[in-house]
N, CA, C and O atoms as a CHARMM CRD file, in Angstrom:
* protein
*
  288
    1    1 UNK  N     -4.04100  24.59600 -10.94900 PROA 1      0.00000
    2    1 UNK  CA    -2.29100  23.68900 -10.74700 PROA 1      0.00000
    3    1 UNK  C     -1.68200  25.11800 -11.13300 PROA 1      0.00000
    4    1 UNK  O     -1.87500  26.12100 -11.82000 PROA 1      0.00000
    5    2 UNK  N     -0.61800  24.38600 -10.01100 PROA 2      0.00000
    6    2 UNK  CA     0.42100  25.22100 -10.27500 PROA 2      0.00000
    7    2 UNK  C      1.71400  24.65100 -11.46800 PROA 2      0.00000
    8    2 UNK  O      2.07300  23.50500 -11.74200 PROA 2      0.00000
    9    3 UNK  N      2.18700  26.00100 -11.99400 PROA 3      0.00000
   10    3 UNK  CA     2.61200  25.68200 -13.72100 PROA 3      0.00000
   11    3 UNK  C      3.57500  24.59800 -13.90600 PROA 3      0.00000
   12    3 UNK  O      3.69800  23.72700 -14.76700 PROA 3      0.00000
   13    4 UNK  N      4.31400  24.94700 -12.69400 PROA 4      0.00000
   14    4 UNK  CA     5.72500  23.71500 -13.29900 PROA 4      0.00000
   15    4 UNK  C      4.80100  22.41400 -12.45200 PROA 4      0.00000
   16    4 UNK  O      5.30700  21.55400 -13.17300 PROA 4      0.00000
   17    5 UNK  N      4.08100  21.77000 -11.73000 PROA 5      0.00000
   18    5 UNK  CA     3.71000  20.31400 -12.32000 PROA 5      0.00000
   19    5 UNK  C      3.10100  20.64000 -13.21500 PROA 5      0.00000
   20    5 UNK  O      3.69900  20.25600 -14.21900 PROA 5      0.00000
   21    6 UNK  N      1.45200  21.59000 -13.69100 PROA 6      0.00000
   22    6 UNK  CA     1.39300  21.15000 -15.35000 PROA 6      0.00000
   23    6 UNK  C      2.21100  21.11200 -16.24700 PROA 6      0.00000
   24    6 UNK  O      1.75400  20.76500 -17.33600 PROA 6      0.00000
   25    7 UNK  N      3.53500  21.40200 -16.19100 PROA 7      0.00000
   26    7 UNK  CA     4.45900  21.24000 -17.52000 PROA 7      0.00000
   27    7 UNK  C      5.38500  19.98200 -17.14000 PROA 7      0.00000
   28    7 UNK  O      6.30900  19.53600 -17.82000 PROA 7      0.00000
   29    8 UNK  N      5.04400  19.63300 -16.21800 PROA 8      0.00000
   30    8 UNK  CA     5.21400  17.81500 -15.43700 PROA 8      0.00000
   31    8 UNK  C      4.73700  17.57500 -16.52700 PROA 8      0.00000
   32    8 UNK  O      5.14500  17.33800 -17.66300 PROA 8      0.00000
   33    9 UNK  N      3.26200  17.72900 -15.71200 PROA 9      0.00000
   34    9 UNK  CA     1.99400  16.88400 -16.49300 PROA 9      0.00000
   35    9 UNK  C      2.68700  16.41700 -18.08300 PROA 9      0.00000
   36    9 UNK  O      3.25100  15.35300 -18.33900 PROA 9      0.00000
   37   10 UNK  N      2.48100  17.38000 -18.85500 PROA 10     0.00000
   38   10 UNK  CA     2.48700  17.28800 -19.93700 PROA 10     0.00000
   39   10 UNK  C      3.62100  17.27700 -20.30600 PROA 10     0.00000
   40   10 UNK  O      3.51900  17.07600 -21.51700 PROA 10     0.00000
   41   11 UNK  N      4.81500  17.37400 -20.03100 PROA 11     0.00000
   42   11 UNK  CA     5.33400  15.95600 -20.28800 PROA 11     0.00000
   43   11 UNK  C      5.64700  14.87800 -19.74000 PROA 11     0.00000
   44   11 UNK  O      6.79200  14.56500 -20.06600 PROA 11     0.00000
   45   12 UNK  N      5.17100  14.15000 -19.05400 PROA 12     0.00000
   46   12 UNK  CA     4.89400  12.77500 -18.94000 PROA 12     0.00000
   47   12 UNK  C      3.99000  12.41500 -19.42800 PROA 12     0.00000
   48   12 UNK  O      3.90000  11.18900 -19.36300 PROA 12     0.00000
   49   13 UNK  N      2.62900  13.23500 -20.29400 PROA 13     0.00000
   50   13 UNK  CA     1.87600  12.64500 -21.28100 PROA 13     0.00000
   51   13 UNK  C      2.63400  12.68800 -22.47500 PROA 13     0.00000
   52   13 UNK  O      2.26800  11.84900 -23.29800 PROA 13     0.00000
   53   14 UNK  N      3.29500  13.19200 -22.71700 PROA 14     0.00000
   54   14 UNK  CA     4.33000  12.43400 -24.03000 PROA 14     0.00000
   55   14 UNK  C      5.50600  12.26800 -24.58200 PROA 14     0.00000
   56   14 UNK  O      6.07000  12.62500 -25.61700 PROA 14     0.00000
   57   15 UNK  N      5.82400  11.44300 -23.35100 PROA 15     0.00000
   58   15 UNK  CA     6.98300  11.01300 -22.44500 PROA 15     0.00000
   59   15 UNK  C      6.13600   8.86900 -23.16300 PROA 15     0.00000
   60   15 UNK  O      6.65900   8.18200 -24.04100 PROA 15     0.00000
   61   16 UNK  N      4.65500   8.44700 -22.23200 PROA 16     0.00000
   62   16 UNK  CA     3.90900   8.29500 -22.36800 PROA 16     0.00000
   63   16 UNK  C      2.75500   7.80500 -23.56100 PROA 16     0.00000
   64   16 UNK  O      1.87100   6.95300 -23.65400 PROA 16     0.00000
   65   17 UNK  N      3.47300   9.14000 -24.59500 PROA 17     0.00000
   66   17 UNK  CA     2.23000   8.62900 -25.87100 PROA 17     0.00000
   67   17 UNK  C      0.80100   8.76000 -25.72200 PROA 17     0.00000
   68   17 UNK  O      0.22800   8.57700 -26.79700 PROA 17     0.00000
   69   18 UNK  N     -0.20800   9.09400 -24.46000 PROA 18     0.00000
   70   18 UNK  CA    -1.32700   9.58500 -23.71700 PROA 18     0.00000
   71   18 UNK  C     -1.52100  10.90100 -23.95400 PROA 18     0.00000
   72   18 UNK  O     -0.57900  11.59500 -24.33700 PROA 18     0.00000
   73   19 UNK  N     -2.87600  11.46300 -23.74000 PROA 19     0.00000
   74   19 UNK  CA    -3.01600  12.54900 -23.59700 PROA 19     0.00000
   75   19 UNK  C     -3.44200  12.88000 -22.42900 PROA 19     0.00000
   76   19 UNK  O     -3.70700  12.06100 -21.54900 PROA 19     0.00000
   77   20 UNK  N     -3.58100  14.57200 -22.28100 PROA 20     0.00000
   78   20 UNK  CA    -3.53800  14.93300 -21.15200 PROA 20     0.00000
   79   20 UNK  C     -4.03700  14.78300 -20.03100 PROA 20     0.00000
   80   20 UNK  O     -3.53100  14.80000 -18.90900 PROA 20     0.00000
   81   21 UNK  N     -5.33800  14.59400 -20.47800 PROA 21     0.00000
   82   21 UNK  CA    -6.68900  14.27100 -19.89300 PROA 21     0.00000
   83   21 UNK  C     -6.61600  12.66300 -18.95700 PROA 21     0.00000
   84   21 UNK  O     -6.56600  12.40500 -17.75500 PROA 21     0.00000
   85   22 UNK  N     -6.64700  11.62000 -20.50600 PROA 22     0.00000
   86   22 UNK  CA    -5.56600  10.35500 -19.54900 PROA 22     0.00000
   87   22 UNK  C     -4.71400   9.94700 -19.05200 PROA 22     0.00000
   88   22 UNK  O     -4.58700   8.72900 -18.92300 PROA 22     0.00000
   89   23 UNK  N     -3.75800  10.88200 -18.55900 PROA 23     0.00000
   90   23 UNK  CA    -3.17200  11.11200 -17.08900 PROA 23     0.00000
   91   23 UNK  C     -3.58100  11.21200 -16.79300 PROA 23     0.00000
   92   23 UNK  O     -3.47700  10.53900 -15.76700 PROA 23     0.00000
   93   24 UNK  N     -4.94600  12.12700 -16.79200 PROA 24     0.00000
   94   24 UNK  CA    -5.29000  12.59100 -15.61400 PROA 24     0.00000
   95   24 UNK  C     -6.00100  11.33300 -14.77800 PROA 24     0.00000
   96   24 UNK  O     -6.16900  11.02700 -13.59800 PROA 24     0.00000
   97   25 UNK  N     -6.22400  10.94900 -15.70500 PROA 25     0.00000
   98   25 UNK  CA    -7.41800   9.57700 -15.30700 PROA 25     0.00000
   99   25 UNK  C     -7.09700   8.72900 -15.28500 PROA 25     0.00000
  100   25 UNK  O     -7.87500   7.78000 -15.18600 PROA 25     0.00000
  101   26 UNK  N     -5.73900   8.55800 -15.36400 PROA 26     0.00000
  102   26 UNK  CA    -5.18400   7.17800 -15.08100 PROA 26     0.00000
  103   26 UNK  C     -4.82400   7.62400 -13.39300 PROA 26     0.00000
  104   26 UNK  O     -5.36100   6.98400 -12.48900 PROA 26     0.00000
  105   27 UNK  N     -3.75800   8.90700 -13.04700 PROA 27     0.00000
  106   27 UNK  CA    -3.61800   9.40900 -12.22700 PROA 27     0.00000
  107   27 UNK  C     -4.66100   9.39900 -10.83500 PROA 27     0.00000
  108   27 UNK  O     -4.17200   9.12100  -9.74000 PROA 27     0.00000
  109   28 UNK  N     -5.74900   9.64000 -10.93400 PROA 28     0.00000
  110   28 UNK  CA    -6.64000   9.89400  -9.76800 PROA 28     0.00000
  111   28 UNK  C     -7.29800   8.60000  -9.84200 PROA 28     0.00000
  112   28 UNK  O     -7.62700   8.02800  -8.80200 PROA 28     0.00000
  113   29 UNK  N     -7.56100   7.99100 -11.21400 PROA 29     0.00000
  114   29 UNK  CA    -8.14200   6.29800 -10.37300 PROA 29     0.00000
  115   29 UNK  C     -6.97500   5.71500  -9.63800 PROA 29     0.00000
  116   29 UNK  O     -7.22200   5.01500  -8.65700 PROA 29     0.00000
  117   30 UNK  N     -5.83300   5.90400  -9.96600 PROA 30     0.00000
  118   30 UNK  CA    -4.79700   5.72300  -8.89500 PROA 30     0.00000
  119   30 UNK  C     -4.59700   6.21400  -7.41900 PROA 30     0.00000
  120   30 UNK  O     -4.40300   5.31700  -6.59900 PROA 30     0.00000
  121   31 UNK  N     -4.61900   7.67600  -6.90000 PROA 31     0.00000
  122   31 UNK  CA    -4.77100   8.00800  -6.69700 PROA 31     0.00000
  123   31 UNK  C     -5.78300   7.81000  -4.35500 PROA 31     0.00000
  124   31 UNK  O     -5.64600   8.08900  -3.16400 PROA 31     0.00000
  125   32 UNK  N     -6.79600   7.01400  -5.58700 PROA 32     0.00000
  126   32 UNK  CA    -8.32100   7.09200  -5.14700 PROA 32     0.00000
  127   32 UNK  C     -8.18200   5.42800  -5.36100 PROA 32     0.00000
  128   32 UNK  O     -9.28700   5.02800  -4.99400 PROA 32     0.00000
  129   33 UNK  N     -7.29500   4.09900  -5.81800 PROA 33     0.00000
  130   33 UNK  CA    -7.26800   3.16200  -4.63300 PROA 33     0.00000
  131   33 UNK  C     -6.88000   3.11600  -4.06300 PROA 33     0.00000
  132   33 UNK  O     -7.00200   2.22400  -3.22300 PROA 33     0.00000
  133   34 UNK  N     -5.67300   4.48900  -3.99900 PROA 34     0.00000
  134   34 UNK  CA    -5.01800   3.99600  -3.06800 PROA 34     0.00000
  135   34 UNK  C     -5.27600   4.09100  -1.91700 PROA 34     0.00000
  136   34 UNK  O     -4.76400   3.26100  -1.16500 PROA 34     0.00000
  137   35 UNK  N     -6.11300   5.07400  -1.38400 PROA 35     0.00000
  138   35 UNK  CA    -7.08100   5.88300  -0.78600 PROA 35     0.00000
  139   35 UNK  C     -7.37800   5.01500  -0.11600 PROA 35     0.00000
  140   35 UNK  O     -7.00300   4.55000   0.96100 PROA 35     0.00000
  141   36 UNK  N     -8.45800   4.70900  -1.19100 PROA 36     0.00000
  142   36 UNK  CA    -9.46200   3.37100  -0.58700 PROA 36     0.00000
  143   36 UNK  C     -8.48800   1.87300  -0.20600 PROA 36     0.00000
  144   36 UNK  O     -8.91100   1.11500   0.66800 PROA 36     0.00000
  145   37 UNK  N     -7.38000   1.60800  -0.83500 PROA 37     0.00000
  146   37 UNK  CA    -6.32800   0.40600   0.11500 PROA 37     0.00000
  147   37 UNK  C     -5.84500   1.54800   1.64400 PROA 37     0.00000
  148   37 UNK  O     -6.95400   1.66200   2.16600 PROA 37     0.00000
  149   38 UNK  N     -5.35000   1.96300   2.09900 PROA 38     0.00000
  150   38 UNK  CA    -5.44200   3.04700   3.71500 PROA 38     0.00000
  151   38 UNK  C     -7.03000   2.31900   4.31800 PROA 38     0.00000
  152   38 UNK  O     -7.30500   1.59800   5.27700 PROA 38     0.00000
  153   39 UNK  N     -7.70500   2.83900   3.38200 PROA 39     0.00000
  154   39 UNK  CA    -8.67400   3.16700   4.76100 PROA 39     0.00000
  155   39 UNK  C     -8.95400   1.15400   5.04000 PROA 39     0.00000
  156   39 UNK  O     -8.68300   0.53400   6.06800 PROA 39     0.00000
  157   40 UNK  N     -9.48300   0.65400   3.89500 PROA 40     0.00000
  158   40 UNK  CA    -9.01700  -0.91300   4.13800 PROA 40     0.00000
  159   40 UNK  C     -8.24600  -1.16500   5.16300 PROA 40     0.00000
  160   40 UNK  O     -8.65700  -1.89500   6.06600 PROA 40     0.00000
  161   41 UNK  N     -6.99500  -0.60200   5.19600 PROA 41     0.00000
  162   41 UNK  CA    -5.55500  -1.41800   6.59200 PROA 41     0.00000
  163   41 UNK  C     -5.79100  -0.76500   7.62100 PROA 41     0.00000
  164   41 UNK  O     -5.47900  -1.23300   8.71600 PROA 41     0.00000
  165   42 UNK  N     -6.54600   0.77200   7.47900 PROA 42     0.00000
  166   42 UNK  CA    -6.85500   1.09800   8.88200 PROA 42     0.00000
  167   42 UNK  C     -8.03200   0.71100   9.79100 PROA 42     0.00000
  168   42 UNK  O     -8.00300   0.83300  11.01600 PROA 42     0.00000
  169   43 UNK  N     -8.95300   0.28900   9.16600 PROA 43     0.00000
  170   43 UNK  CA   -10.29400  -0.24000   9.27800 PROA 43     0.00000
  171   43 UNK  C     -9.63300  -1.73400  10.70500 PROA 43     0.00000
  172   43 UNK  O     -9.65600  -2.08700  11.88400 PROA 43     0.00000
  173   44 UNK  N     -9.17000  -2.02100   9.40600 PROA 44     0.00000
  174   44 UNK  CA    -8.17100  -3.27800   9.59200 PROA 44     0.00000
  175   44 UNK  C     -7.12500  -3.48000  11.80800 PROA 44     0.00000
  176   44 UNK  O     -7.40800  -4.15500  12.79800 PROA 44     0.00000
  177   45 UNK  N     -6.18400  -2.62500  11.54300 PROA 45     0.00000
  178   45 UNK  CA    -5.50500  -1.86700  12.38600 PROA 45     0.00000
  179   45 UNK  C     -6.88700  -1.80000  13.41600 PROA 45     0.00000
  180   45 UNK  O     -6.79300  -2.41600  14.47800 PROA 45     0.00000
  181   46 UNK  N     -8.10600  -1.09900  13.13300 PROA 46     0.00000
  182   46 UNK  CA    -8.43600  -0.78800  14.80100 PROA 46     0.00000
  183   46 UNK  C     -9.15100  -1.95400  14.51500 PROA 46     0.00000
  184   46 UNK  O    -10.09900  -1.44300  15.11100 PROA 46     0.00000
  185   47 UNK  N     -9.59100  -3.03300  14.16900 PROA 47     0.00000
  186   47 UNK  CA   -10.29600  -3.86000  14.05400 PROA 47     0.00000
  187   47 UNK  C     -9.26600  -4.81700  15.06200 PROA 47     0.00000
  188   47 UNK  O     -9.77800  -5.69800  15.75200 PROA 47     0.00000
  189   48 UNK  N     -7.59000  -4.54700  15.09900 PROA 48     0.00000
  190   48 UNK  CA    -7.33200  -6.02000  15.25400 PROA 48     0.00000
  191   48 UNK  C     -6.87800  -5.56000  16.63800 PROA 48     0.00000
  192   48 UNK  O     -6.81200  -6.25300  17.65400 PROA 48     0.00000
  193   49 UNK  N     -6.61600  -4.42900  16.51600 PROA 49     0.00000
  194   49 UNK  CA    -6.57900  -3.42900  18.30900 PROA 49     0.00000
  195   49 UNK  C     -6.90400  -3.86000  19.32000 PROA 49     0.00000
  196   49 UNK  O     -6.50800  -3.77700  20.48300 PROA 49     0.00000
  197   50 UNK  N     -7.65100  -4.32800  18.82300 PROA 50     0.00000
  198   50 UNK  CA    -8.69200  -4.01500  20.29400 PROA 50     0.00000
  199   50 UNK  C     -8.82000  -5.07000  21.37600 PROA 50     0.00000
  200   50 UNK  O     -9.43100  -4.96500  22.44000 PROA 50     0.00000
  201   51 UNK  N     -7.80800  -6.59800  20.69700 PROA 51     0.00000
  202   51 UNK  CA    -7.28000  -7.36500  21.53200 PROA 51     0.00000
  203   51 UNK  C     -6.26000  -8.36700  20.69400 PROA 51     0.00000
  204   51 UNK  O     -6.02800  -8.85600  19.58900 PROA 51     0.00000
  205   52 UNK  N     -5.83500  -8.29400  22.06300 PROA 52     0.00000
  206   52 UNK  CA    -4.27200  -8.28600  21.94300 PROA 52     0.00000
  207   52 UNK  C     -4.18200  -9.67700  21.65700 PROA 52     0.00000
  208   52 UNK  O     -4.87300 -10.59300  22.10300 PROA 52     0.00000
  209   53 UNK  N     -3.22500  -9.70900  20.84500 PROA 53     0.00000
  210   53 UNK  CA    -2.91800 -10.85100  20.18500 PROA 53     0.00000
  211   53 UNK  C     -2.42500 -12.62500  21.22400 PROA 53     0.00000
  212   53 UNK  O     -1.36600 -13.11100  21.62000 PROA 53     0.00000
  213   54 UNK  N     -3.05400 -12.80400  21.24600 PROA 54     0.00000
  214   54 UNK  CA    -2.38800 -13.85200  21.46800 PROA 54     0.00000
  215   54 UNK  C     -1.87000 -16.02500  21.04900 PROA 54     0.00000
  216   54 UNK  O     -2.39400 -16.84900  20.29800 PROA 54     0.00000
  217   55 UNK  N     -0.87700 -16.09000  21.83900 PROA 55     0.00000
  218   55 UNK  CA    -0.45200 -16.88900  20.40300 PROA 55     0.00000
  219   55 UNK  C     -0.67900 -17.99400  21.72300 PROA 55     0.00000
  220   55 UNK  O     -0.15300 -17.69900  22.79600 PROA 55     0.00000
  221   56 UNK  N     -1.86000 -19.88200  21.55300 PROA 56     0.00000
  222   56 UNK  CA    -1.30500 -21.29500  21.79300 PROA 56     0.00000
  223   56 UNK  C      0.67600 -21.22500  22.77000 PROA 56     0.00000
  224   56 UNK  O      1.80200 -21.01000  22.32100 PROA 56     0.00000
  225   57 UNK  N      0.37500 -21.40300  23.57800 PROA 57     0.00000
  226   57 UNK  CA     1.54100 -21.62400  24.24900 PROA 57     0.00000
  227   57 UNK  C      2.85600 -22.91200  23.14600 PROA 57     0.00000
  228   57 UNK  O      3.96400 -22.91000  22.61000 PROA 57     0.00000
  229   58 UNK  N      1.34100 -24.04000  23.47500 PROA 58     0.00000
  230   58 UNK  CA     1.79100 -24.48900  22.56400 PROA 58     0.00000
  231   58 UNK  C      2.46900 -24.68100  21.38800 PROA 58     0.00000
  232   58 UNK  O      3.63000 -25.08200  21.31100 PROA 58     0.00000
  233   59 UNK  N      1.37300 -24.24800  19.98800 PROA 59     0.00000
  234   59 UNK  CA     1.39700 -23.85500  19.33900 PROA 59     0.00000
  235   59 UNK  C      3.19100 -22.97200  18.58100 PROA 59     0.00000
  236   59 UNK  O      4.02900 -23.14500  17.69600 PROA 59     0.00000
  237   60 UNK  N      2.82900 -21.97700  19.79900 PROA 60     0.00000
  238   60 UNK  CA     4.77100 -21.33800  19.85000 PROA 60     0.00000
  239   60 UNK  C      5.43900 -22.32500  19.46600 PROA 60     0.00000
  240   60 UNK  O      5.69900 -22.53000  18.28000 PROA 60     0.00000
  241   61 UNK  N      6.07000 -23.60900  21.12700 PROA 61     0.00000
  242   61 UNK  CA     6.40300 -24.00700  20.95800 PROA 61     0.00000
  243   61 UNK  C      6.72200 -24.66500  19.46500 PROA 61     0.00000
  244   61 UNK  O      7.87600 -24.73300  19.04300 PROA 61     0.00000
  245   62 UNK  N      5.63600 -25.11700  18.75300 PROA 62     0.00000
  246   62 UNK  CA     5.98900 -26.34800  17.70700 PROA 62     0.00000
  247   62 UNK  C      6.45500 -25.79500  16.64700 PROA 62     0.00000
  248   62 UNK  O      7.05600 -26.46800  15.81000 PROA 62     0.00000
  249   63 UNK  N      6.14000 -23.70600  16.42600 PROA 63     0.00000
  250   63 UNK  CA     6.97800 -22.92600  15.31200 PROA 63     0.00000
  251   63 UNK  C      8.24400 -22.56700  15.57500 PROA 63     0.00000
  252   63 UNK  O      9.07300 -22.53200  14.66500 PROA 63     0.00000
  253   64 UNK  N      8.58700 -22.22600  16.96100 PROA 64     0.00000
  254   64 UNK  CA     9.99200 -22.69900  17.05200 PROA 64     0.00000
  255   64 UNK  C     10.83100 -23.27700  16.98900 PROA 64     0.00000
  256   64 UNK  O     11.89100 -22.82500  16.55300 PROA 64     0.00000
  257   65 UNK  N     10.64800 -24.79600  17.49900 PROA 65     0.00000
  258   65 UNK  CA    10.89500 -26.30400  16.49900 PROA 65     0.00000
  259   65 UNK  C     10.89700 -26.38400  15.26500 PROA 65     0.00000
  260   65 UNK  O     11.72700 -27.11200  14.71900 PROA 65     0.00000
  261   66 UNK  N      9.90300 -25.60500  14.46500 PROA 66     0.00000
  262   66 UNK  CA     9.86100 -25.79500  13.22400 PROA 66     0.00000
  263   66 UNK  C     10.88200 -24.85500  12.45800 PROA 66     0.00000
  264   66 UNK  O     11.00400 -24.99500  11.24100 PROA 66     0.00000
  265   67 UNK  N     11.51200 -24.03800  13.04300 PROA 67     0.00000
  266   67 UNK  CA    12.91800 -22.94200  12.29500 PROA 67     0.00000
  267   67 UNK  C     13.76600 -23.57000  12.87500 PROA 67     0.00000
  268   67 UNK  O     13.88100 -23.90300  14.05400 PROA 67     0.00000
  269   68 UNK  N     14.80500 -23.83700  11.37200 PROA 68     0.00000
  270   68 UNK  CA    16.52000 -23.45200  11.67700 PROA 68     0.00000
  271   68 UNK  C     16.80400 -23.35400  12.35000 PROA 68     0.00000
  272   68 UNK  O     16.00700 -22.67500  12.99700 PROA 68     0.00000
  273   69 UNK  N     18.36800 -23.81400  13.39500 PROA 69     0.00000
  274   69 UNK  CA    19.07600 -23.18200  13.61700 PROA 69     0.00000
  275   69 UNK  C     20.29400 -22.41900  12.41900 PROA 69     0.00000
  276   69 UNK  O     21.19400 -22.85000  11.69900 PROA 69     0.00000
  277   70 UNK  N     19.37400 -20.36600  12.88800 PROA 70     0.00000
  278   70 UNK  CA    20.81300 -20.39800  12.40000 PROA 70     0.00000
  279   70 UNK  C     21.82700 -19.44300  13.00400 PROA 70     0.00000
  280   70 UNK  O     21.60500 -18.65600  13.92400 PROA 70     0.00000
  281   71 UNK  N     23.08400 -19.64000  12.29500 PROA 71     0.00000
  282   71 UNK  CA    24.25800 -18.60300  13.40400 PROA 71     0.00000
  283   71 UNK  C     24.34200 -17.19300  13.32300 PROA 71     0.00000
  284   71 UNK  O     25.23700 -16.87600  12.54000 PROA 71     0.00000
  285   72 UNK  N     23.73900 -16.18300  13.84500 PROA 72     0.00000
  286   72 UNK  CA    23.62700 -15.12000  13.86000 PROA 72     0.00000
  287   72 UNK  C     24.99200 -13.93100  13.67500 PROA 72     0.00000
  288   72 UNK  O     24.76600 -12.72100  13.70600 PROA 72     0.00000
């Protein structure tokens, strides 16, 4: 681990009043959760990219009618 990153981690652990091991465990857990979330998002994007989204014309008209008229 680079010295500057180690020093930052030491300072953060002291500030948060947790052990360095706890800080590292929390950081790794958060990193792995983000990776899993990203993998899920990527998979959903693949699934939804297979077919173009089409909205029923009648539903589209109903949605447009339900919007308030805003003056831009």
